[in-house]
VMD Tcl script that builds the backbone (N, CA, C; Angstrom):
set m [mol new atoms 312]
animate dup $m
set s [atomselect $m all]
$s set {name element resname resid chain x y z} {
  {N N SER 1 A -46.410 309.710 -179.561}
  {CA C SER 1 A -44.839 310.577 -179.334}
  {C C SER 1 A -45.590 311.754 -178.322}
  {N N GLN 2 A -44.534 312.286 -177.925}
  {CA C GLN 2 A -45.239 314.161 -177.744}
  {C C GLN 2 A -43.978 314.721 -177.582}
  {N N GLN 3 A -44.289 316.524 -178.241}
  {CA C GLN 3 A -43.046 317.057 -178.282}
  {C C GLN 3 A -43.427 317.755 -177.082}
  {N N ARG 4 A -42.755 317.672 -175.448}
  {CA C ARG 4 A -42.418 317.700 -175.039}
  {C C ARG 4 A -41.703 319.458 -175.080}
  {N N THR 5 A -42.506 320.527 -175.398}
  {CA C THR 5 A -42.053 321.773 -175.173}
  {C C THR 5 A -43.241 322.291 -175.437}
  {N N ILE 6 A -43.568 323.360 -174.986}
  {CA C ILE 6 A -44.155 324.743 -175.403}
  {C C ILE 6 A -44.215 324.767 -176.933}
  {N N ILE 7 A -45.540 324.719 -177.610}
  {CA C ILE 7 A -46.044 324.431 -179.223}
  {C C ILE 7 A -46.368 326.074 -178.960}
  {N N ASN 8 A -45.209 326.693 -180.135}
  {CA C ASN 8 A -45.873 328.451 -180.769}
  {C C ASN 8 A -46.262 328.749 -181.721}
  {N N THR 9 A -46.677 327.480 -182.696}
  {CA C THR 9 A -46.779 327.938 -184.072}
  {C C THR 9 A -47.024 326.034 -184.514}
  {N N ALA 10 A -48.188 326.314 -185.717}
  {CA C ALA 10 A -48.118 324.787 -186.285}
  {C C ALA 10 A -48.801 325.530 -187.733}
  {N N ASP 11 A -48.607 324.696 -189.321}
  {CA C ASP 11 A -49.330 324.905 -189.957}
  {C C ASP 11 A -48.810 323.369 -191.015}
  {N N VAL 12 A -50.616 323.476 -191.446}
  {CA C VAL 12 A -50.366 322.352 -192.195}
  {C C VAL 12 A -50.299 322.753 -193.792}
  {N N ASN 13 A -49.757 321.919 -194.355}
  {CA C ASN 13 A -50.025 321.803 -196.074}
  {C C ASN 13 A -51.054 320.574 -197.209}
  {N N GLU 14 A -51.293 321.264 -198.305}
  {CA C GLU 14 A -52.810 320.521 -199.047}
  {C C GLU 14 A -52.447 318.703 -198.399}
  {N N ASP 15 A -50.860 318.265 -198.557}
  {CA C ASP 15 A -50.729 317.182 -198.619}
  {C C ASP 15 A -50.932 316.337 -196.978}
  {N N ASN 16 A -51.893 317.438 -196.369}
  {CA C ASN 16 A -51.615 316.709 -194.671}
  {C C ASN 16 A -50.967 317.024 -194.059}
  {N N VAL 17 A -49.815 316.940 -194.030}
  {CA C VAL 17 A -48.349 317.222 -193.708}
  {C C VAL 17 A -48.332 318.129 -192.436}
  {N N LEU 18 A -48.772 318.048 -191.784}
  {CA C LEU 18 A -48.845 318.985 -190.115}
  {C C LEU 18 A -47.510 319.212 -189.585}
  {N N ALA 19 A -46.616 320.750 -189.650}
  {CA C ALA 19 A -45.469 320.870 -189.529}
  {C C ALA 19 A -46.107 321.556 -187.898}
  {N N SER 20 A -45.083 321.098 -186.739}
  {CA C SER 20 A -45.079 321.992 -185.077}
  {C C SER 20 A -44.145 322.539 -184.954}
  {N N GLY 21 A -44.165 323.504 -184.341}
  {CA C GLY 21 A -42.521 324.213 -183.735}
  {C C GLY 21 A -42.963 324.729 -182.708}
  {N N GLY 22 A -41.715 324.470 -181.530}
  {CA C GLY 22 A -41.764 324.742 -180.434}
  {C C GLY 22 A -40.735 325.600 -180.049}
  {N N ASP 23 A -40.560 325.780 -178.546}
  {CA C ASP 23 A -39.539 327.010 -177.995}
  {C C ASP 23 A -38.440 325.823 -177.505}
  {N N ASN 24 A -38.352 324.700 -177.767}
  {CA C ASN 24 A -36.714 324.535 -178.186}
  {C C ASN 24 A -36.373 324.142 -178.770}
  {N N GLY 25 A -36.725 324.789 -179.938}
  {CA C GLY 25 A -35.831 324.574 -181.763}
  {C C GLY 25 A -36.355 323.547 -182.775}
  {N N SER 26 A -37.199 322.508 -181.618}
  {CA C SER 26 A -37.620 321.781 -182.250}
  {C C SER 26 A -38.828 321.683 -182.775}
  {N N ILE 27 A -39.024 320.702 -184.445}
  {CA C ILE 27 A -39.671 321.048 -185.112}
  {C C ILE 27 A -40.235 319.180 -185.787}
  {N N TRP 28 A -41.371 318.927 -185.624}
  {CA C TRP 28 A -42.216 317.329 -185.654}
  {C C TRP 28 A -43.032 317.832 -186.693}
  {N N PHE 29 A -42.875 316.626 -188.063}
  {CA C PHE 29 A -44.141 316.923 -188.491}
  {C C PHE 29 A -44.731 315.458 -188.824}
  {N N TRP 30 A -45.949 315.581 -188.614}
  {CA C TRP 30 A -47.244 314.719 -188.436}
  {C C TRP 30 A -47.949 314.770 -189.217}
  {N N ASP 31 A -48.463 313.350 -189.954}
  {CA C ASP 31 A -49.453 313.048 -190.817}
  {C C ASP 31 A -50.937 313.570 -190.057}
  {N N TRP 32 A -51.457 313.979 -190.626}
  {CA C TRP 32 A -52.379 315.673 -190.090}
  {C C TRP 32 A -53.903 314.211 -189.958}
  {N N LYS 33 A -54.028 313.370 -190.667}
  {CA C LYS 33 A -54.843 312.072 -190.618}
  {C C LYS 33 A -54.708 311.571 -189.535}
  {N N SER 34 A -54.166 310.416 -189.227}
  {CA C SER 34 A -53.867 309.947 -188.640}
  {C C SER 34 A -53.303 310.363 -187.121}
  {N N GLY 35 A -52.431 311.236 -187.384}
  {CA C GLY 35 A -51.536 312.002 -185.791}
  {C C GLY 35 A -50.558 311.140 -185.901}
  {N N HIS 36 A -49.892 310.705 -186.547}
  {CA C HIS 36 A -48.399 310.093 -186.349}
  {C C HIS 36 A -47.543 310.744 -186.857}
  {N N ASN 37 A -47.253 311.109 -185.747}
  {CA C ASN 37 A -45.389 312.072 -186.099}
  {C C ASN 37 A -43.937 310.484 -186.928}
  {N N PHE 38 A -44.433 311.472 -187.956}
  {CA C PHE 38 A -43.039 310.526 -188.766}
  {C C PHE 38 A -41.840 311.610 -188.404}
  {N N GLN 39 A -41.537 312.570 -188.650}
  {CA C GLN 39 A -40.119 313.024 -188.684}
  {C C GLN 39 A -39.981 314.113 -187.908}
  {N N GLN 40 A -38.933 314.090 -187.127}
  {CA C GLN 40 A -38.409 315.048 -185.970}
  {C C GLN 40 A -36.770 315.651 -186.673}
  {N N THR 41 A -36.922 316.950 -186.424}
  {CA C THR 41 A -35.859 317.683 -186.502}
  {C C THR 41 A -35.592 319.222 -185.595}
  {N N GLN 42 A -34.265 319.442 -185.125}
  {CA C GLN 42 A -33.949 320.029 -184.329}
  {C C GLN 42 A -33.507 321.287 -185.178}
  {N N THR 43 A -33.731 322.501 -184.856}
  {CA C THR 43 A -32.467 323.492 -185.605}
  {C C THR 43 A -31.748 324.225 -185.103}
  {N N ILE 44 A -31.015 325.040 -185.495}
  {CA C ILE 44 A -29.396 324.695 -185.569}
  {C C ILE 44 A -29.587 326.311 -185.387}
  {N N VAL 45 A -28.926 326.829 -184.085}
  {CA C VAL 45 A -28.825 328.468 -183.597}
  {C C VAL 45 A -27.895 329.398 -183.955}
  {N N GLN 46 A -27.696 330.494 -184.995}
  {CA C GLN 46 A -27.169 331.520 -185.706}
  {C C GLN 46 A -25.735 331.316 -184.893}
  {N N PRO 47 A -24.558 331.518 -185.152}
  {CA C PRO 47 A -23.433 331.306 -184.578}
  {C C PRO 47 A -23.510 332.761 -183.623}
  {N N GLY 48 A -22.869 332.754 -182.316}
  {CA C GLY 48 A -23.284 333.804 -181.647}
  {C C GLY 48 A -24.638 333.896 -180.731}
  {N N SER 49 A -25.417 333.459 -181.212}
  {CA C SER 49 A -26.800 333.470 -180.665}
  {C C SER 49 A -26.687 331.876 -179.357}
  {N N LEU 50 A -27.210 332.281 -177.753}
  {CA C LEU 50 A -27.253 331.236 -176.927}
  {C C LEU 50 A -28.413 330.015 -177.126}
  {N N ASP 51 A -27.777 328.633 -176.711}
  {CA C ASP 51 A -28.640 327.726 -177.201}
  {C C ASP 51 A -30.007 328.126 -177.054}
  {N N SER 52 A -30.765 329.262 -175.824}
  {CA C SER 52 A -31.917 329.608 -175.280}
  {C C SER 52 A -32.494 330.118 -176.130}
  {N N GLU 53 A -31.867 330.287 -177.556}
  {CA C GLU 53 A -32.529 331.485 -178.359}
  {C C GLU 53 A -32.467 330.257 -179.732}
  {N N ALA 54 A -33.193 329.359 -179.554}
  {CA C ALA 54 A -33.301 328.183 -180.245}
  {C C ALA 54 A -35.082 328.540 -180.694}
  {N N GLY 55 A -35.903 328.741 -180.495}
  {CA C GLY 55 A -36.651 328.486 -180.584}
  {C C GLY 55 A -38.010 328.776 -182.166}
  {N N ILE 56 A -39.087 328.363 -181.592}
  {CA C ILE 56 A -38.962 329.076 -183.117}
  {C C ILE 56 A -40.585 329.620 -182.567}
  {N N TYR 57 A -40.763 331.008 -183.442}
  {CA C TYR 57 A -41.702 331.708 -183.324}
  {C C TYR 57 A -43.112 330.947 -184.480}
  {N N ALA 58 A -43.267 331.409 -185.635}
  {CA C ALA 58 A -43.558 331.255 -186.420}
  {C C ALA 58 A -43.554 330.256 -188.171}
  {N N MET 59 A -44.438 329.740 -188.449}
  {CA C MET 59 A -44.373 328.760 -189.682}
  {C C MET 59 A -45.254 329.123 -190.049}
  {N N GLY 60 A -44.950 328.442 -191.610}
  {CA C GLY 60 A -45.755 328.584 -192.623}
  {C C GLY 60 A -45.119 327.812 -193.703}
  {N N PHE 61 A -46.263 327.323 -194.490}
  {CA C PHE 61 A -45.997 326.345 -195.436}
  {C C PHE 61 A -45.578 327.436 -197.256}
  {N N ASP 62 A -44.653 327.351 -198.283}
  {CA C ASP 62 A -44.842 327.855 -199.306}
  {C C ASP 62 A -46.781 327.517 -200.264}
  {N N VAL 63 A -46.073 328.466 -201.043}
  {CA C VAL 63 A -47.231 327.958 -202.057}
  {C C VAL 63 A -47.015 326.726 -202.731}
  {N N THR 64 A -46.063 325.969 -202.831}
  {CA C THR 64 A -46.315 325.167 -203.505}
  {C C THR 64 A -46.602 323.931 -201.920}
  {N N GLY 65 A -46.349 323.885 -201.272}
  {CA C GLY 65 A -46.256 322.862 -200.075}
  {C C GLY 65 A -45.093 322.514 -199.763}
  {N N LYS 66 A -43.751 322.628 -200.325}
  {CA C LYS 66 A -43.445 321.854 -200.025}
  {C C LYS 66 A -41.856 322.313 -199.379}
  {N N ARG 67 A -42.084 323.500 -198.938}
  {CA C ARG 67 A -41.377 324.530 -198.497}
  {C C ARG 67 A -41.316 324.681 -196.627}
  {N N LEU 68 A -41.164 324.655 -196.496}
  {CA C LEU 68 A -41.473 325.479 -194.627}
  {C C LEU 68 A -40.794 326.712 -194.278}
  {N N VAL 69 A -41.247 327.558 -193.947}
  {CA C VAL 69 A -39.957 328.461 -194.017}
  {C C VAL 69 A -40.246 329.327 -192.529}
  {N N THR 70 A -39.778 329.349 -191.588}
  {CA C THR 70 A -39.529 329.501 -190.333}
  {C C THR 70 A -39.251 330.387 -189.471}
  {N N CYS 71 A -39.212 331.356 -188.787}
  {CA C CYS 71 A -39.180 332.825 -187.854}
  {C C CYS 71 A -38.813 332.309 -186.343}
  {N N GLU 72 A -37.612 332.451 -186.213}
  {CA C GLU 72 A -37.276 331.908 -184.768}
  {C C GLU 72 A -36.347 332.779 -184.039}
  {N N ALA 73 A -36.237 332.845 -182.548}
  {CA C ALA 73 A -35.527 333.354 -181.856}
  {C C ALA 73 A -34.297 333.782 -181.778}
  {N N ASP 74 A -33.531 333.976 -182.088}
  {CA C ASP 74 A -32.316 334.211 -182.902}
  {C C ASP 74 A -32.134 334.833 -183.937}
  {N N LYS 75 A -32.978 335.207 -184.618}
  {CA C LYS 75 A -33.792 336.514 -185.089}
  {C C LYS 75 A -33.440 335.828 -186.778}
  {N N THR 76 A -33.160 334.497 -187.204}
  {CA C THR 76 A -33.768 334.829 -188.489}
  {C C THR 76 A -34.669 334.212 -189.088}
  {N N ILE 77 A -34.585 333.601 -190.397}
  {CA C ILE 77 A -35.438 333.159 -191.033}
  {C C ILE 77 A -35.184 332.135 -191.687}
  {N N LYS 78 A -35.830 331.164 -191.937}
  {CA C LYS 78 A -34.999 329.348 -192.053}
  {C C LYS 78 A -36.172 329.251 -192.885}
  {N N MET 79 A -35.426 328.385 -194.097}
  {CA C MET 79 A -36.477 327.537 -195.146}
  {C C MET 79 A -36.283 326.443 -195.213}
  {N N TRP 80 A -37.114 325.306 -195.276}
  {CA C TRP 80 A -36.725 324.261 -195.537}
  {C C TRP 80 A -37.317 323.736 -196.059}
  {N N LYS 81 A -36.729 322.546 -196.924}
  {CA C LYS 81 A -37.110 322.041 -197.757}
  {C C LYS 81 A -37.108 320.510 -198.154}
  {N N GLU 82 A -38.061 319.788 -198.681}
  {CA C GLU 82 A -38.157 317.885 -198.443}
  {C C GLU 82 A -37.006 317.546 -199.325}
  {N N ASP 83 A -36.690 316.138 -198.865}
  {CA C ASP 83 A -35.558 315.631 -199.132}
  {C C ASP 83 A -36.218 314.739 -200.206}
  {N N GLU 84 A -36.240 314.838 -201.601}
  {CA C GLU 84 A -36.734 314.867 -202.983}
  {C C GLU 84 A -35.509 313.370 -203.136}
  {N N ASN 85 A -34.424 313.180 -202.442}
  {CA C ASN 85 A -34.238 311.178 -202.833}
  {C C ASN 85 A -34.815 310.176 -202.260}
  {N N ALA 86 A -35.630 311.033 -200.988}
  {CA C ALA 86 A -36.663 310.576 -199.776}
  {C C ALA 86 A -37.340 309.500 -200.723}
  {N N THR 87 A -37.179 307.586 -200.393}
  {CA C THR 87 A -38.399 306.937 -200.682}
  {C C THR 87 A -38.774 306.111 -199.827}
  {N N PRO 88 A -39.161 305.254 -199.309}
  {CA C PRO 88 A -40.241 304.240 -198.101}
  {C C PRO 88 A -39.067 303.677 -198.303}
  {N N GLU 89 A -38.075 303.197 -198.709}
  {CA C GLU 89 A -36.887 302.352 -198.395}
  {C C GLU 89 A -35.772 302.542 -197.507}
  {N N THR 90 A -35.572 304.049 -198.266}
  {CA C THR 90 A -34.785 304.841 -196.971}
  {C C THR 90 A -34.577 305.465 -195.647}
  {N N HIS 91 A -36.310 306.280 -195.496}
  {CA C HIS 91 A -36.671 306.971 -194.879}
  {C C HIS 91 A -38.602 305.707 -194.398}
  {N N PRO 92 A -38.397 304.734 -194.170}
  {CA C PRO 92 A -39.236 303.683 -193.766}
  {C C PRO 92 A -40.717 304.375 -192.699}
  {N N VAL 93 A -41.462 304.105 -192.722}
  {CA C VAL 93 A -42.858 304.756 -191.697}
  {C C VAL 93 A -43.008 303.389 -190.684}
  {N N ASN 94 A -42.435 303.169 -189.992}
  {CA C ASN 94 A -42.861 302.334 -189.314}
  {C C ASN 94 A -44.271 302.364 -187.995}
  {N N PHE 95 A -45.794 302.583 -188.698}
  {CA C PHE 95 A -46.403 303.587 -188.048}
  {C C PHE 95 A -47.859 301.944 -188.016}
  {N N ARG 96 A -47.851 301.645 -186.327}
  {CA C ARG 96 A -49.115 300.559 -186.176}
  {C C ARG 96 A -50.118 301.437 -185.281}
  {N N PRO 97 A -51.080 301.805 -186.021}
  {CA C PRO 97 A -52.529 302.641 -185.416}
  {C C PRO 97 A -53.443 302.226 -183.625}
  {N N PRO 98 A -52.779 302.417 -183.119}
  {CA C PRO 98 A -53.916 302.258 -181.534}
  {C C PRO 98 A -54.650 301.416 -182.167}
  {N N LYS 99 A -55.553 300.050 -181.860}
  {CA C LYS 99 A -56.738 299.075 -182.026}
  {C C LYS 99 A -58.037 300.245 -181.283}
  {N N ASP 100 A -57.375 300.837 -180.091}
  {CA C ASP 100 A -58.447 301.777 -180.103}
  {C C ASP 100 A -59.038 303.079 -180.306}
  {N N MET 101 A -58.255 303.457 -181.508}
  {CA C MET 101 A -58.446 304.233 -181.988}
  {C C MET 101 A -59.174 304.343 -182.494}
  {N N ARG 102 A -59.861 306.042 -182.823}
  {CA C ARG 102 A -61.375 306.577 -183.358}
  {C C ARG 102 A -61.403 306.856 -184.863}
  {N N ARG 103 A -62.355 307.335 -185.318}
  {CA C ARG 103 A -62.715 307.790 -186.295}
  {C C ARG 103 A -63.772 308.737 -186.057}
  {N N PHE 104 A -63.021 310.020 -186.451}
  {CA C PHE 104 A -64.494 311.333 -186.690}
  {C C PHE 104 A -65.211 311.754 -188.183}
}
mol reanalyze $m
mol bondsrecalc $m
mol representation Tube
mol addrep $m
């Protein structure tokens, strides 16, 4: 899968989760080691802002690596946290790496 937008920012936490933020307000979460995209979300613009102001300009994980802070085009700073109730049963990861995947 591809995040079909201009990527403005990315950050990796100690659990090898890479988050990338795009011009269209999309945030994708990746497994750093395998390159698998396991979650996608879309930011919501501040009321009164244009839809075109959904872009994510900067992001970073906090010290714990559990919360993500984003700076967005609608002049907001948002904090995202992981779903503490998520389990492999409620959020399954259906990933089959390609057979020709090389390890470096």
